C-alpha positions in Angstrom: 22.7 -7.0 13.3 19.7 -5.0 12.3 17.5 -3.8 15.5 13.8 -5.1 16.0 11.4 -2.4 15.1 7.9 -2.9 16.5 5.2 -2.0 14.0 1.3 -1.9 14.6 -0.8 -2.0 11.4 -4.3 -0.5 11.9 -6.7 -1.4 9.1 -10.5 -0.6 8.7 -11.3 -4.5 8.4 -10.0 -7.8 7.2 -12.4 -8.3 4.3 -11.3 -9.6 1.0 -9.5 -6.6 -0.3 -6.0 -6.1 -1.6 -4.6 -3.9 1.2 -5.9 -6.4 3.8 -4.6 -9.5 1.9 -1.1 -8.0 1.2 -0.5 -7.6 5.1 0.3 -11.4 5.3 2.9 -10.9 2.7 4.5 -8.3 4.9 4.3 -10.6 7.9 6.5 -13.2 5.9 8.9 -10.6 4.7 9.2 -8.3 7.7 11.5 -10.4 10.0 14.3 -10.6 7.4 14.3 -6.7 7.8 14.0 -6.6 11.5 10.3 -5.7 11.5 8.1 -7.1 14.3 4.3 -6.7 13.1 1.2 -6.9 14.9 -2.2 -6.1 13.4 -5.3 -4.6 14.9 -8.7 -4.1 12.7 -11.3 -1.5 13.6 -14.6 -3.4 12.3 -15.2 -6.8 12.9 -17.3 -7.9 10.0 -16.2 -11.0 8.2 -12.3 -11.2 9.2 -11.9 -13.3 5.8 -8.1 -12.3 5.6 -7.5 -13.3 9.2 -6.6 -17.1 8.3 -4.0 -15.8 5.8 -2.4 -13.6 8.9 -2.7 -16.5 11.2 -0.8 -18.7 8.5 2.0 -15.9 8.5 2.4 -16.1 12.1 0.1 -13.1 13.1 -3.1 -13.2 15.3 -5.1 -10.1 14.2 -6.9 -8.3 17.2 -10.5 -6.7 16.6 -10.4 -3.3 18.1 -14.2 -2.8 18.2 -14.4 0.7 17.0 -17.8 2.2 16.1 -18.9 4.5 13.3 -16.4 7.4 12.5 -18.4 10.2 14.2 -19.3 8.2 17.2 -17.6 9.9 20.0 -16.6 6.6 21.8 -14.3 5.6 18.6 -11.4 7.6 19.2 -11.0 6.6 22.8 -11.5 2.9 22.0 -8.7 3.4 19.4 -6.5 5.4 21.7 -6.6 2.8 24.3 -5.9 0.0 22.0 -2.8 1.8 20.8 -1.8 2.9 24.2 -2.0 -0.7 25.3 0.1 -2.1 22.1 2.6 0.8 22.3 4.6 0.0 19.0 7.5 2.2 17.7 5.5 2.9 14.8 1.9 2.9 13.9 1.1 2.3 10.1 -2.5 2.6 9.1 -4.4 1.4 5.9 -7.5 2.9 4.5 -9.3 6.0 5.2 -11.1 5.3 8.8 -8.0 4.0 10.1 -6.0 6.7 8.6 -7.9 9.5 10.3 -8.9 7.7 13.8 -5.5 5.9 13.9 -3.7 8.8 13.1 -5.2 11.2 15.6 -5.1 8.5 18.2 -1.2 8.0 17.5 -0.5 11.8 17.8 -2.2 12.3 21.0 -0.2 9.4 22.3 3.3 10.7 20.9 3.5 7.7 18.6 5.1 8.2 15.2 2.5 7.2 12.5 2.6 6.7 8.6 -0.3 5.9 6.3 -0.5 4.2 2.8 -2.8 5.5 0.2 -3.7 2.4 -1.9 -6.2 3.8 -4.5 -7.4 7.2 -5.6 -11.2 6.9 -4.9 -13.8 8.9 -7.0 -15.9 11.0 -4.7 -19.4 11.2 -6.3 -21.3 12.8 -3.5 -20.7 16.0 -1.2 -20.6 13.9 1.5 -17.6 11.7 0.1 -15.8 14.9 -0.8 -16.1 16.3 2.7 -14.9 12.9 4.2 -12.0 12.9 1.8 -11.0 16.3 2.6 -11.1 15.4 6.5 -8.9 12.2 5.9 -6.5 14.1 3.9 -6.3 16.8 6.8 -5.6 14.0 9.3 -3.1 12.5 7.2 -1.2 15.8 6.8 -1.4 16.6 10.5 -1.1 13.3 12.2 1.2 11.0 10.0 5.1 11.5 9.6 4.8 10.2 6.0 2.1 9.3 3.6 2.9 6.3 1.3 1.6 5.9 -2.1 1.7 2.3 -3.6 2.8 3.9 -6.9 4.0 6.9 -8.5 0.8 7.2 -10.3 -1.1 7.5 -7.1 1.3 9.8 -5.7 0.7 12.1 -8.8 -3.1 11.8 -8.6 -3.1 12.3 -4.6 -0.8 15.6 -5.3 -2.9 16.9 -8.1 -5.9 16.7 -6.0 -4.4 19.1 -3.5 -4.6 16.6 -0.6 -0.9 17.1 0.6 2.5 18.8 -0.1 4.9 16.9 -2.2 7.6 16.4 0.4 5.2 14.7 2.7 4.2 12.0 0.1 6.5 9.3 -1.1 6.1 6.0 -3.3 7.0 2.8 -1.6 6.2 -0.3 -4.3 4.3 -3.2 -2.5 5.9 -6.7 -2.5 4.8 -10.2 -2.3 5.8 -13.5 -0.6 4.6 -15.5 -3.4 6.7 -18.4 -4.8 6.6 -20.0 -8.4 5.0 -23.5 -8.3 6.4 -25.2 -11.5 4.6 -28.4 -12.4 1.5 -27.4 -10.6 0.0 -25.9 -13.7 -0.5 -29.6 -15.0 -2.8 -30.7 -12.2 -4.8 -27.0 -12.6 -5.2 -27.9 -16.6 -6.4 -31.5 -15.7 -8.7 -30.2 -13.1 -10.2 -27.6 -15.6 -10.1 -29.8 -18.5 -7.7 -28.0 -20.4 -5.5 -30.0 -22.8 -1.8 -29.9 -22.6 -1.6 -28.2 -26.1 -4.2 -25.6 -25.3 -2.7 -22.0 -25.4 -4.0 -20.7 -22.2 -4.6 -16.9 -21.7 -5.6 -16.2 -18.0 -7.2 -13.4 -16.7 -7.1 -13.0 -13.0 -9.3 -10.3 -11.5 -12.4 -9.6 -9.6 -15.7 -9.4 -11.8 -16.6 -6.0 -11.9 -17.0 -3.2 -14.1 -13.8 -1.6 -15.4 -11.7 -4.7 -15.1 -11.7 -5.0 -18.9 -13.3 -8.6 -19.2 -15.0 -7.3 -22.5 -11.8 -6.3 -23.9 -10.2 -9.6 -23.2 -13.2 -11.6 -24.8 -12.9 -9.5 -27.9 -9.2 -9.9 -28.0 -9.4 -13.5 -27.6 -12.2 -13.9 -30.1 -9.8 -12.1 -32.5 -7.0 -14.2 -32.0 -8.6 -17.5 -32.1 -9.7 -16.8 -35.8 -6.0 -17.8 -36.8 -5.2 -19.6 -33.3 -8.1 -21.9 -32.4 -6.2 -23.5 -29.7 -6.2 -20.3 -27.8 -8.5 -20.6 -24.7 -9.5 -17.7 -22.3 -9.2 -18.8 -18.7 -11.2 -16.2 -16.2 -10.3 -16.3 -12.8 -12.4 -14.6 -10.1 -15.8 -13.7 -8.9 -17.8 -10.7 -8.1 -20.9 -8.5 -8.8 -20.7 -8.7 -12.5 -20.5 -12.5 -12.8 -23.7 -12.9 -15.0 -22.3 -10.2 -17.4 -19.0 -11.6 -17.7 -20.4 -15.1 -18.2 -22.6 -13.7 -21.1 -19.6 -12.1 -22.8 -17.4 -15.2 -22.3 -20.2 -17.3 -24.0 -19.4 -15.8 -27.2 -16.2 -17.8 -27.3 -18.2 -21.1 -26.9 -15.4 -23.7 -25.7 -12.7 -21.0 -26.3 -13.5 -19.7 -22.8 -13.5 -21.1 -19.2 -14.9 -19.4 -16.1 -12.9 -20.9 -13.0 -14.5 -18.8 -10.1 -12.4 -17.4 -7.3 -9.4 -19.6 -6.4 -6.8 -19.6 -3.8 -4.2 -21.1 -5.7 -3.3 -18.3 -7.9 0.5 -19.1 -8.3 -0.5 -22.7 -9.6 -3.0 -21.2 -11.9 -0.4 -19.0 -13.3 1.7 -21.9 -13.8 -1.0 -23.3 -16.1 -0.9 -20.2 -18.3 0.9 -19.3 -21.3 0.1 -15.5 -21.2 -1.4 -13.4 -18.4 -3.9 -10.7 -19.7 -4.6 -7.6 -17.6 -6.7 -5.2 -19.9 -8.2 -3.4 -16.7 -9.0 0.3 -17.6 -7.5 1.6 -14.2 -5.3 0.2 -11.7 -3.0 1.7 -8.8 -0.7 -1.2 -8.6 -2.2 -4.7 -9.2 -0.8 -7.5 -7.2 -1.9 -10.1 -9.9 1.0 -8.7 -12.0 3.7 -9.0 -9.3 2.3 -12.7 -9.0 2.6 -13.2 -12.9 6.4 -11.9 -12.7 7.0 -14.4 -9.9 5.5 -17.0 -11.8 7.4 -16.2 -14.8 4.4 -15.7 -17.1 4.6 -13.2 -19.9 2.1 -10.3 -19.6 0.1 -8.3 -21.9 -1.5 -5.3 -19.9 -3.1 -2.0 -20.4 -0.6 0.7 -19.9 -2.7 2.5 -17.2 -2.2 3.7 -13.5 0.8 2.0 -11.8 1.0 -0.9 -14.3 4.1 0.6 -16.2 6.0 0.7 -12.8 5.6 -3.1 -12.9 5.7 -4.5 -16.4 8.7 -3.2 -18.6 7.3 -3.0 -22.1 9.3 -5.2 -24.3 11.1 -7.0 -21.3 8.6 -8.6 -19.3 5.6 -8.1 -21.3 3.7 -5.9 -23.7 1.7 -2.8 -22.9 -1.3 -1.5 -24.9 -1.6 2.3 -24.4 -5.2 3.9 -24.5 -7.6 4.0 -26.2 -8.1 0.5 -25.2 -9.9 -1.8 -27.6 -10.3 -5.5 -28.2 -8.1 -5.2 -31.3 -5.5 -3.1 -29.6 -5.0 -6.1 -27.3 -5.4 -8.8 -29.9 -2.1 -7.8 -31.7 0.4 -8.2 -28.9 -1.5 -11.2 -27.9 -1.1 -12.7 -31.1 2.5 -11.7 -31.1 3.1 -13.7 -27.9 1.4 -16.4 -28.6 3.1 -17.1 -31.9 6.7 -16.7 -30.6 7.6 -19.0 -27.8 11.1 -17.6 -27.7 9.8 -14.1 -26.9 7.4 -15.7 -24.3 10.6 -17.4 -22.7 12.6 -14.4 -22.8 9.9 -12.3 -21.3 9.5 -15.2 -18.4 13.3 -15.0 -17.5 13.3 -11.1 -17.2 10.1 -11.2 -15.3 11.3 -13.6 -12.7 14.5 -11.4 -12.5 12.7 -8.2 -11.9 10.7 -9.7 -9.5 13.3 -11.0 -7.3 15.2 -7.5 -7.7 12.3 -5.4 -6.8 9.2 -7.0 -5.6 9.8 -9.8 -3.1 8.0 -9.3 0.4 11.7 -9.0 2.0 12.4 -6.0 -0.5 9.0 -4.4 0.4 9.7 -4.7 4.3 13.3 -3.1 3.5 11.6 -0.1 1.8 9.1 0.1 4.6 11.8 0.1 7.3 13.7 2.9 5.9 10.3 5.0 6.1 9.7 3.7 9.6 13.2 4.7 10.7 12.9 8.3 9.1 9.4 8.7 10.8 10.6 7.6 14.3 13.7 9.6 14.4 13.6 12.4 16.9 
């Protein structure tokens, strides 16, 4: 029987970000691998991810830390960790990595951290902060976890750490397919049963490739007018994306933010992901779980999720609308290929990307980090 390992996750906030939202998936997968999780968050602004954690059986605790350079911040975090006294501290995001790492070290608690993205540092202040955080990770964390081999390569290429200190641990999710739910979503959105739905699920912001999606579907609809682009998500570029989608007329539909992503994916025939950069996109894990064939840009950590020619088709840079139109048209026109990709995607998800698999990978890191 596996011994229980008490892990305290410390995160900057519980706002609507990928790192924050994935904690609920880990909470669901952890018990099967003997992990007992608790969560603390430093900043109390809009804890929108808190309901997801509570639904997963966790009650996240606000730590109430101040600004990074506030001399009261470190003592507050140290007192918090001293009271919880877990077997391992796992920090996420820069602020928690630095302050949580230092606090854990002063208490003799083993700590690990996860690097989720490689951020651009436009200003001298940004670069100075990144160097400080990298120093804290090197000195205070037993291991630095990268969410993909791509992130690990970029982090090491920036000179942030030594190779033996940084390892890749792919995320997992607790999503379950919802066969049949897509019919309700189609009816709700006014999509006909015979519409060929190409779904794009992403925050509406520059770099996500909405322009490429519109151009690709525009091209495909010339020979397949039943194809419709379903854009799911919201964000700062809403007006720009709406203007782009308007070029398709009734060939596009903007559904806004939705919490029922797995139901939406059950309504889709193809998942399109033309993002120009991505560390390890969760929506592609959801696509595999739902059994939706994928067309995606071969950037960042995407090729570590989607096997080209088995669960989807990858488009290598340079990325253009026409470059996405060809694989999209191929999938739309070949029902047997879509079915084969769907079957393999589900198999790959079950083998690699469930929350339980993720928790097992993390437990191995925790045990090595906590070993005397």
